[in-house]
DRENDO-1510 file (C-alpha; in Angstrom, 1 decimal, always signed):
<recs>
REC; n; res; u; v; w
REC; 1; MET; +0.7; -13.1; +2.2 .
REC; 2; SER; +0.8; -13.6; -1.6 .
REC; 3; ARG; +2.4; -12.2; -4.5 .
REC; 4; THR; +1.0; -9.7; -6.0 .
REC; 5; THR; -0.1; -11.6; -9.2 .
REC; 6; ARG; -2.4; -11.2; -12.3 .
REC; 7; ARG; -4.3; -13.8; -11.5 .
REC; 8; GLY; -4.7; -12.5; -7.8 .
REC; 9; LEU; -6.2; -9.1; -8.6 .
REC; 10; VAL; -7.8; -9.1; -12.1 .
REC; 11; GLY; -11.1; -10.3; -10.6 .
REC; 12; LEU; -11.7; -7.6; -8.8 .
REC; 13; GLY; -12.5; -5.5; -11.2 .
REC; 14; VAL; -14.9; -7.8; -13.4 .
REC; 15; ALA; -17.1; -9.3; -10.2 .
REC; 16; SER; -17.7; -6.2; -9.5 .
REC; 17; ALA; -18.9; -4.3; -13.5 .
REC; 18; VAL; -20.6; -7.3; -14.2 .
REC; 19; GLY; -22.3; -7.3; -10.4 .
REC; 20; LEU; -23.4; -3.6; -10.9 .
REC; 21; ALA; -24.9; -4.0; -14.2 .
REC; 22; ALA; -26.9; -6.6; -13.2 .
REC; 23; CYS; -28.6; -4.6; -10.2 .
REC; 24; ARG; -29.6; -1.7; -12.8 .
REC; 25; ALA; -32.7; -3.4; -13.0 .
REC; 26; GLY; -35.1; -1.8; -15.8 .
REC; 27; GLU; -32.2; +0.4; -17.6 .
REC; 28; ASP; -30.9; -0.1; -20.5 .
REC; 29; PRO; -27.1; +0.3; -20.8 .
REC; 30; ALA; -26.9; +0.6; -24.4 .
REC; 31; ALA; -29.0; +4.2; -24.2 .
REC; 32; PRO; -26.9; +6.3; -21.7 .
REC; 33; GLY; -28.2; +9.5; -20.6 .
REC; 34; PRO; -26.3; +12.6; -21.9 .
REC; 35; GLU; -25.0; +12.9; -18.6 .
REC; 36; ALA; -23.4; +9.1; -18.8 .
REC; 37; ALA; -21.9; +10.0; -22.1 .
REC; 38; ALA; -20.3; +12.9; -21.1 .
REC; 39; GLY; -18.6; +11.4; -18.2 .
REC; 40; PRO; -17.2; +12.6; -14.9 .
REC; 41; PRO; -14.9; +15.9; -15.6 .
REC; 42; ALA; -11.1; +14.3; -14.7 .
REC; 43; VAL; -9.5; +15.5; -11.6 .
REC; 44; ASP; -5.6; +16.3; -12.3 .
REC; 45; PRO; -3.8; +14.4; -10.3 .
REC; 46; ASN; -0.6; +16.6; -9.7 .
REC; 47; GLY; -0.9; +19.1; -6.8 .
REC; 48; ALA; +0.2; +20.2; -3.3 .
REC; 49; GLN; -2.0; +17.4; -2.1 .
REC; 50; GLN; -2.6; +14.1; -3.4 .
REC; 51; ALA; -6.1; +13.9; -5.1 .
REC; 52; GLY; -8.4; +11.0; -4.0 .
REC; 53; ILE; -8.9; +12.6; -0.7 .
REC; 54; VAL; -10.8; +15.9; -1.2 .
REC; 55; ARG; -10.4; +16.2; -5.1 .
REC; 56; PRO; -13.6; +15.1; -6.2 .
REC; 57; ALA; -15.3; +17.2; -3.2 .
REC; 58; LEU; -17.8; +13.9; -3.4 .
REC; 59; PRO; -16.3; +11.0; -3.5 .
REC; 60; GLN; -16.7; +8.1; -6.6 .
REC; 61; ALA; -18.9; +5.7; -6.2 .
REC; 62; GLN; -16.2; +2.6; -6.8 .
REC; 63; LEU; -13.3; +1.9; -4.6 .
REC; 64; VAL; -10.5; -0.8; -4.8 .
REC; 65; SER; -8.1; -0.5; -1.5 .
REC; 66; LEU; -4.6; -2.9; -1.9 .
REC; 67; VAL; -2.3; -2.9; +0.9 .
REC; 68; LEU; +0.9; -4.5; +0.3 .
REC; 69; ASP; +4.6; -4.8; +1.7 .
REC; 70; VAL; +7.8; -3.6; -0.4 .
REC; 71; VAL; +9.9; -6.8; -1.1 .
REC; 72; ASP; +13.5; -5.9; +0.1 .
REC; 73; GLY; +16.4; -6.1; -2.4 .
REC; 74; ALA; +13.7; -4.5; -5.0 .
REC; 75; GLY; +15.2; -1.7; -5.3 .
REC; 76; GLY; +13.6; +0.4; -2.3 .
REC; 77; PRO; +10.7; +2.4; -2.2 .
REC; 78; GLY; +12.3; +5.5; -3.9 .
REC; 79; PRO; +12.2; +4.3; -7.6 .
REC; 80; LEU; +9.5; +2.3; -7.0 .
REC; 81; LEU; +7.0; +5.6; -5.7 .
REC; 82; ARG; +8.4; +7.6; -8.8 .
REC; 83; ASP; +7.4; +4.8; -11.5 .
REC; 84; LEU; +4.1; +4.8; -9.4 .
REC; 85; GLY; +4.1; +8.5; -9.4 .
REC; 86; ALA; +4.1; +8.4; -13.2 .
REC; 87; LEU; +2.1; +5.9; -13.8 .
REC; 88; VAL; -0.6; +7.6; -12.3 .
REC; 89; VAL; -0.1; +10.7; -14.4 .
REC; 90; GLU; -0.2; +8.5; -17.4 .
REC; 91; LEU; -3.6; +6.8; -16.1 .
REC; 92; THR; -5.6; +10.0; -15.4 .
REC; 93; ASP; -4.6; +11.6; -18.5 .
REC; 94; ALA; -4.8; +9.2; -21.3 .
REC; 95; GLY; -6.9; +6.3; -19.7 .
REC; 96; VAL; -6.1; +2.3; -20.2 .
REC; 97; GLN; -6.4; +0.2; -23.7 .
REC; 98; GLY; -8.9; +3.0; -24.8 .
REC; 99; VAL; -10.9; +2.8; -21.7 .
REC; 100; ALA; -11.0; +6.9; -20.8 .
REC; 101; PRO; -10.1; +7.6; -17.5 .
REC; 102; GLY; -13.2; +9.7; -16.5 .
REC; 103; ASP; -12.6; +11.0; -12.8 .
REC; 104; LEU; -10.2; +8.2; -12.0 .
REC; 105; THR; -7.8; +9.2; -8.9 .
REC; 106; VAL; -5.0; +7.3; -7.5 .
REC; 107; THR; -3.7; +7.9; -3.6 .
REC; 108; VAL; -0.8; +6.6; -2.4 .
REC; 109; GLY; +0.3; +5.9; +1.4 .
REC; 110; VAL; +3.5; +4.2; +2.8 .
REC; 111; GLY; +3.4; +2.2; +6.0 .
REC; 112; PRO; +5.3; +2.9; +9.5 .
REC; 113; ARG; +7.9; +0.4; +8.7 .
REC; 114; LEU; +9.3; +2.7; +5.7 .
REC; 115; VAL; +8.7; +6.0; +7.5 .
REC; 116; ALA; +10.4; +5.1; +10.2 .
REC; 117; ALA; +13.2; +3.9; +8.4 .
REC; 118; VAL; +13.5; +8.1; +7.4 .
REC; 119; ASP; +12.9; +9.5; +10.7 .
REC; 120; PRO; +11.4; +7.6; +13.3 .
REC; 121; GLY; +10.0; +10.7; +14.2 .
REC; 122; LEU; +7.9; +11.9; +11.2 .
REC; 123; PRO; +4.3; +11.7; +11.1 .
REC; 124; GLY; +3.2; +8.7; +10.0 .
REC; 125; ALA; +6.0; +6.4; +12.0 .
REC; 126; SER; +3.5; +5.2; +14.8 .
REC; 127; GLU; +1.6; +2.0; +14.2 .
REC; 128; LEU; -1.8; +1.5; +15.0 .
REC; 129; PRO; -2.3; +0.1; +18.5 .
REC; 130; GLU; -4.7; -3.0; +19.0 .
REC; 131; PHE; -8.1; -2.4; +20.0 .
REC; 132; GLY; -11.4; -4.3; +21.2 .
REC; 133; ARG; -14.0; -6.0; +18.8 .
REC; 134; GLU; -10.7; -7.0; +16.4 .
REC; 135; GLU; -10.3; -10.6; +14.3 .
REC; 136; ILE; -7.7; -9.8; +12.3 .
REC; 137; ALA; -5.0; -12.1; +10.7 .
REC; 138; GLU; -1.4; -11.4; +10.5 .
REC; 139; HIS; -1.2; -10.5; +7.0 .
REC; 140; GLY; -4.6; -8.0; +7.6 .
REC; 141; ARG; -2.7; -5.8; +9.8 .
REC; 142; GLY; -0.1; -3.2; +9.1 .
REC; 143; GLY; +1.8; -2.8; +5.4 .
REC; 144; ASP; +4.3; -0.7; +3.8 .
REC; 145; LEU; +2.3; +0.7; +0.8 .
REC; 146; TRP; -1.4; +1.6; +0.4 .
REC; 147; VAL; -2.6; +2.3; -2.9 .
REC; 148; GLN; -6.5; +3.4; -3.4 .
REC; 149; VAL; -8.1; +3.9; -7.0 .
REC; 150; CYS; -11.4; +5.2; -7.2 .
REC; 151; ALA; -13.6; +6.1; -10.1 .
REC; 152; THR; -16.8; +6.4; -10.9 .
REC; 153; ASP; -16.6; +4.0; -13.6 .
REC; 154; PRO; -16.2; +0.5; -11.8 .
REC; 155; LEU; -14.0; -0.3; -15.4 .
REC; 156; VAL; -12.2; +2.7; -15.4 .
REC; 157; VAL; -11.2; +0.8; -11.5 .
REC; 158; SER; -10.6; -2.6; -12.8 .
REC; 159; MET; -8.3; -1.0; -15.7 .
REC; 160; ALA; -6.2; +1.1; -13.6 .
REC; 161; VAL; -5.9; -2.2; -10.4 .
REC; 162; SER; -4.6; -4.2; -13.2 .
REC; 163; SER; -2.0; -1.0; -14.5 .
REC; 164; VAL; -0.7; -0.7; -10.9 .
REC; 165; ARG; -0.5; -4.5; -10.3 .
REC; 166; ALA; +1.4; -5.1; -13.2 .
REC; 167; LEU; +4.1; -2.2; -12.0 .
REC; 168; LEU; +4.2; -3.3; -8.5 .
REC; 169; GLU; +4.2; -7.2; -9.8 .
REC; 170; ASP; +7.8; -8.9; -8.1 .
REC; 171; ARG; +8.4; -5.4; -6.0 .
REC; 172; THR; +5.7; -6.2; -3.4 .
REC; 173; THR; +3.6; -8.6; -1.8 .
REC; 174; LEU; -0.3; -8.6; -1.2 .
REC; 175; ARG; -1.4; -8.3; +2.2 .
REC; 176; TRP; -4.9; -8.0; +1.9 .
REC; 177; SER; -7.2; -6.0; -0.9 .
REC; 178; GLN; -10.4; -4.6; -0.9 .
REC; 179; ARG; -13.5; -3.4; -3.4 .
REC; 180; ALA; -16.0; -1.3; -2.0 .
REC; 181; TRP; -18.3; +1.1; -3.2 .
REC; 182; ARG; -20.8; +3.8; -2.2 .
REC; 183; GLY; -24.5; +4.4; -2.9 .
REC; 184; ALA; -25.9; +7.6; -4.4 .
REC; 185; ALA; -25.0; +10.6; -2.3 .
REC; 186; GLU; -28.6; +12.1; -0.8 .
REC; 187; ASP; -29.1; +15.4; +0.5 .
REC; 188; THR; -28.6; +15.6; +5.2 .
REC; 189; SER; -29.6; +17.6; +7.7 .
REC; 190; ASP; -26.9; +19.5; +7.1 .
REC; 191; LYS; -27.1; +22.2; +4.3 .
REC; 192; GLY; -25.2; +22.1; +0.9 .
REC; 193; VAL; -23.6; +18.4; +2.7 .
REC; 194; ARG; -24.5; +15.3; +0.7 .
REC; 195; ALA; -23.7; +11.9; +1.8 .
REC; 196; ALA; -24.0; +8.1; +0.6 .
REC; 197; ARG; -26.1; +5.7; +3.0 .
REC; 198; ASN; -24.2; +2.6; +4.0 .
REC; 199; VAL; -25.0; -1.2; +4.8 .
REC; 200; GLN; -26.9; -0.2; +7.9 .
REC; 201; GLY; -29.3; +2.5; +6.2 .
REC; 202; PHE; -27.4; +5.6; +7.8 .
REC; 203; GLN; -25.7; +8.4; +6.1 .
REC; 204; ASP; -22.2; +8.6; +7.0 .
REC; 205; GLY; -19.4; +11.5; +7.0 .
REC; 206; ILE; -22.0; +14.2; +8.0 .
REC; 207; ILE; -19.8; +15.9; +10.6 .
REC; 208; ALA; -16.4; +16.4; +8.7 .
REC; 209; PRO; -14.2; +19.6; +8.1 .
REC; 210; ARG; -15.2; +21.4; +5.2 .
REC; 211; GLY; -13.1; +24.5; +3.8 .
REC; 212; SER; -9.6; +25.0; +3.2 .
REC; 213; ASP; -9.3; +26.6; +7.1 .
REC; 214; GLU; -10.7; +23.5; +8.8 .
REC; 215; LEU; -9.0; +20.8; +6.3 .
REC; 216; ASP; -5.7; +22.6; +7.3 .
REC; 217; ALA; -6.3; +22.4; +10.9 .
REC; 218; SER; -7.5; +19.0; +11.0 .
REC; 219; VAL; -6.4; +16.9; +7.7 .
REC; 220; TRP; -2.9; +18.3; +5.9 .
REC; 221; LEU; +0.3; +18.2; +7.8 .
REC; 222; ALA; +1.9; +21.2; +7.8 .
REC; 223; GLY; +5.5; +20.0; +8.8 .
REC; 224; PRO; +8.4; +18.8; +8.9 .
REC; 225; GLU; +9.0; +19.9; +5.4 .
REC; 226; PRO; +9.4; +16.4; +3.7 .
REC; 227; VAL; +5.7; +15.8; +4.6 .
REC; 228; VAL; +3.9; +18.9; +4.1 .
REC; 229; GLY; +0.9; +18.4; +2.0 .
REC; 230; GLY; +0.5; +14.8; +3.0 .
REC; 231; THR; -1.9; +13.3; +5.4 .
REC; 232; ILE; -2.0; +10.2; +7.5 .
REC; 233; ALA; -4.7; +7.8; +6.4 .
REC; 234; VAL; -6.5; +4.8; +8.7 .
REC; 235; VAL; -8.0; +2.0; +6.6 .
REC; 236; ARG; -10.1; -0.3; +8.9 .
REC; 237; ARG; -12.6; -3.5; +7.3 .
REC; 238; PHE; -15.3; -3.8; +9.4 .
REC; 239; ARG; -17.8; -7.0; +9.4 .
REC; 240; ILE; -21.0; -5.9; +10.2 .
REC; 241; ASP; -23.8; -8.6; +11.7 .
REC; 242; VAL; -26.7; -7.5; +9.3 .
REC; 243; ASP; -28.9; -9.8; +10.1 .
REC; 244; ALA; -28.6; -8.8; +13.9 .
REC; 245; TRP; -29.1; -4.7; +13.1 .
REC; 246; ARG; -31.9; -5.1; +11.1 .
REC; 247; ALA; -33.3; -7.0; +13.8 .
REC; 248; LEU; -33.7; -4.2; +15.8 .
REC; 249; SER; -36.3; -1.4; +15.4 .
REC; 250; THR; -36.0; +1.5; +13.8 .
REC; 251; GLY; -35.9; +3.2; +16.9 .
REC; 252; GLU; -33.2; +1.2; +18.5 .
REC; 253; GLN; -31.4; +1.7; +15.9 .
REC; 254; GLU; -32.0; +5.5; +16.0 .
REC; 255; ALA; -30.5; +5.4; +19.7 .
REC; 256; ALA; -27.8; +3.6; +18.6 .
REC; 257; VAL; -26.3; +6.2; +15.9 .
REC; 258; GLY; -27.8; +9.2; +17.4 .
REC; 259; ARG; -30.0; +10.7; +14.5 .
REC; 260; GLU; -33.1; +9.6; +12.4 .
REC; 261; ARG; -32.5; +7.0; +10.4 .
REC; 262; ALA; -34.8; +8.8; +7.4 .
REC; 263; SER; -33.7; +12.4; +7.4 .
REC; 264; SER; -30.8; +11.8; +9.5 .
REC; 265; VAL; -31.2; +14.8; +11.9 .
REC; 266; PRO; -29.8; +14.0; +14.9 .
REC; 267; LEU; -31.8; +13.3; +18.2 .
REC; 268; SER; -31.1; +16.2; +20.1 .
REC; 269; GLY; -33.2; +18.3; +16.8 .
REC; 270; LYS; -32.4; +20.3; +13.7 .
REC; 271; GLY; -28.8; +21.5; +13.4 .
REC; 272; ASP; -25.5; +20.4; +14.6 .
REC; 273; PRO; -25.8; +18.0; +17.0 .
REC; 274; ASN; -26.6; +19.2; +20.7 .
REC; 275; LEU; -24.6; +17.1; +23.3 .
REC; 276; THR; -26.2; +18.9; +26.1 .
REC; 277; ALA; -29.7; +18.5; +25.3 .
REC; 278; LYS; -32.0; +16.5; +27.5 .
REC; 279; THR; -35.7; +15.4; +28.1 .
REC; 280; PRO; -37.7; +16.6; +31.3 .
REC; 281; ASP; -36.4; +13.9; +33.2 .
REC; 282; GLY; -32.9; +14.4; +32.7 .
REC; 283; ARG; -32.1; +11.7; +30.1 .
REC; 284; TYR; -29.7; +13.2; +27.2 .
REC; 285; LEU; -32.2; +13.6; +23.7 .
REC; 286; ILE; -28.7; +11.7; +22.3 .
REC; 287; PRO; -27.8; +9.0; +24.1 .
REC; 288; ALA; -24.8; +8.5; +25.9 .
REC; 289; ASP; -23.8; +5.2; +23.9 .
REC; 290; SER; -25.1; +6.4; +20.7 .
REC; 291; HIS; -22.6; +6.6; +18.0 .
REC; 292; VAL; -23.1; +10.4; +16.7 .
REC; 293; ARG; -22.3; +11.2; +21.0 .
REC; 294; ARG; -19.1; +8.8; +21.1 .
REC; 295; ALA; -17.4; +9.6; +17.8 .
REC; 296; HIS; -18.0; +13.8; +18.1 .
REC; 297; PRO; -14.5; +15.5; +17.9 .
REC; 298; LEU; -15.7; +17.7; +20.9 .
REC; 299; ASP; -16.8; +14.4; +22.9 .
REC; 300; VAL; -13.3; +13.2; +22.4 .
REC; 301; GLY; -11.3; +16.4; +22.4 .
REC; 302; VAL; -9.4; +15.7; +19.2 .
REC; 303; PRO; -9.5; +17.4; +15.6 .
REC; 304; MET; -12.3; +16.2; +13.7 .
REC; 305; MET; -11.3; +13.6; +10.6 .
REC; 306; LEU; -12.3; +13.6; +7.3 .
REC; 307; ARG; -14.2; +10.0; +7.2 .
REC; 308; ARG; -15.3; +7.9; +4.4 .
REC; 309; SER; -17.2; +4.8; +4.7 .
REC; 310; TYR; -17.5; +1.9; +1.7 .
REC; 311; SER; -20.2; -0.6; +2.1 .
REC; 312; ILE; -18.2; -4.1; +0.8 .
REC; 313; ASP; -19.9; -8.0; -0.2 .
REC; 314; GLU; -16.5; -9.9; +0.5 .
REC; 315; PRO; -15.1; -11.5; +2.6 .
REC; 316; SER; -18.4; -10.9; +4.4 .
REC; 317; PRO; -21.3; -7.8; +4.7 .
REC; 318; GLY; -19.7; -4.9; +6.0 .
REC; 319; LEU; -17.7; -1.2; +5.7 .
REC; 320; LEU; -14.6; -0.2; +4.8 .
REC; 321; PHE; -13.7; +2.8; +7.0 .
REC; 322; ILE; -10.6; +5.1; +5.7 .
REC; 323; SER; -10.2; +8.4; +7.4 .
REC; 324; PHE; -7.6; +11.2; +6.8 .
REC; 325; GLN; -6.2; +13.2; +9.8 .
REC; 326; ASN; -2.4; +15.1; +10.7 .
REC; 327; THR; -2.1; +13.4; +13.8 .
REC; 328; LEU; -3.1; +10.1; +14.3 .
REC; 329; ARG; -4.3; +10.4; +17.9 .
REC; 330; ALA; -7.6; +12.0; +16.4 .
REC; 331; PHE; -8.2; +8.3; +15.6 .
REC; 332; THR; -6.7; +6.3; +18.2 .
REC; 333; ALA; -8.4; +8.5; +20.8 .
REC; 334; THR; -11.8; +8.5; +18.8 .
REC; 335; MET; -11.6; +4.3; +18.7 .
REC; 336; GLN; -10.7; +3.9; +22.2 .
REC; 337; ARG; -13.9; +6.0; +23.3 .
REC; 338; LEU; -16.1; +3.8; +20.9 .
REC; 339; ASP; -14.4; +0.9; +22.4 .
REC; 340; GLU; -15.1; +1.8; +26.0 .
REC; 341; SER; -19.0; +2.3; +24.9 .
REC; 342; ASP; -20.7; +2.7; +21.6 .
REC; 343; ARG; -24.0; +0.8; +21.4 .
REC; 344; MET; -23.7; +0.8; +17.3 .
REC; 345; MET; -20.0; -0.6; +17.3 .
REC; 346; GLU; -21.4; -3.5; +19.3 .
REC; 347; PHE; -22.2; -4.9; +15.8 .
REC; 348; ALA; -19.0; -4.3; +13.8 .
REC; 349; THR; -16.0; -6.4; +14.0 .
REC; 350; THR; -12.5; -5.1; +12.5 .
REC; 351; THR; -11.0; -7.7; +10.2 .
REC; 352; ALA; -8.2; -5.7; +8.5 .
REC; 353; THR; -6.6; -2.6; +9.6 .
REC; 354; GLY; -3.5; -0.5; +8.4 .
REC; 355; THR; -2.3; +2.9; +8.9 .
REC; 356; PHE; -0.3; +5.0; +6.0 .
REC; 357; LEU; +1.3; +8.2; +5.8 .
REC; 358; VAL; -0.3; +10.1; +2.6 .
REC; 359; LEU; +2.7; +11.4; +0.5 .
REC; 360; PRO; +2.5; +15.1; -0.3 .
REC; 361; GLY; +1.1; +15.9; -4.4 .
REC; 362; HIS; +3.7; +14.6; -6.5 .
REC; 363; SER; +4.0; +17.1; -9.6 .
REC; 364; ALA; +6.5; +16.9; -13.3 .
REC; 365; THR; +9.3; +18.4; -11.1 .
REC; 366; ARG; +8.6; +16.2; -7.4 .
REC; 367; PRO; +7.9; +12.7; -8.2 .
REC; 368; LEU; +5.8; +11.1; -6.0 .
REC; 369; GLY; +8.1; +10.5; -2.8 .
REC; 370; SER; +10.7; +12.2; -3.4 .
REC; 371; THR; +10.8; +14.5; -0.7 .
REC; 372; LEU; +11.0; +11.5; +1.6 .
REC; 373; PHE; +12.7; +8.8; -0.2 .
REC; 374; ARG; +15.7; +8.6; -2.4 .
</recs>
């Protein structure tokens, strides 16, 4: 575990920005189109819920995730969170060093140790259990503080991370950090739903809560009062055996996932996955060990999760998985099902993990974290 220092984090943004530019072969960065010049619309950081979860509706392409511990004797979580919330408002309003904020969002969660110190009965006070296929160092499990920084422009993310780092210096220690990204959003088999592809070539997060009623039922915490408007996040980093996955035929990959790779149509046919549909000889059209079946909320018997997957290159090719749900069981029960039998998960190894209570939204009259911490 290391101190949150300038040297430790500044490379996160610069390397990604340079790499992204290098990958855009054939584009002229000196002559952006009208949309690039205008930039994405700003995202208001204030509200009943924090930004960066369902606002904006389509997740930004660039992300940095920081998992930290609060240093004992550094003033406690209350002042730190208030300062961090004020910084979020400043960054999303004015940007950093002349760099416009664009669609920057900064989302903050606190870990079980801090939540349990307030009330061990609160949502978010429970640690994640261990699961199969984990290779996690001590510093890669748990944490007191989670900061998610997202934007379309990698430079904006880098500048915001630098500012967050400066605020947290000497008040926290860094457990692990991850820069990740999402590819271009494409139409899916679900009308009106767009999703990005991951390093395995399939679209992620097609089945998700949509609309205020489903979000209220599955994502937002309705009580007790100090956590209303919050949610529970699970953050996991997966190493993917990309070579072994790509050695499979397209048909084998589709059977492992439960969807057609090109179209994302479920193997049961157009529409929602039909988990009961069978071939004439009695085999499930969506295989019994496919990811679509094993992770489906109806099959698991839990509410839907709002799931996001981001691709990563370092420390090894894989995914950064983030889910938001109003009960931790929605994740743990699903993960237990995947452990039992999920063909796609046989190619994934978890290398870092944590769960965090994403704090209720904040405003000028309700500082970040003020409903829980003094």
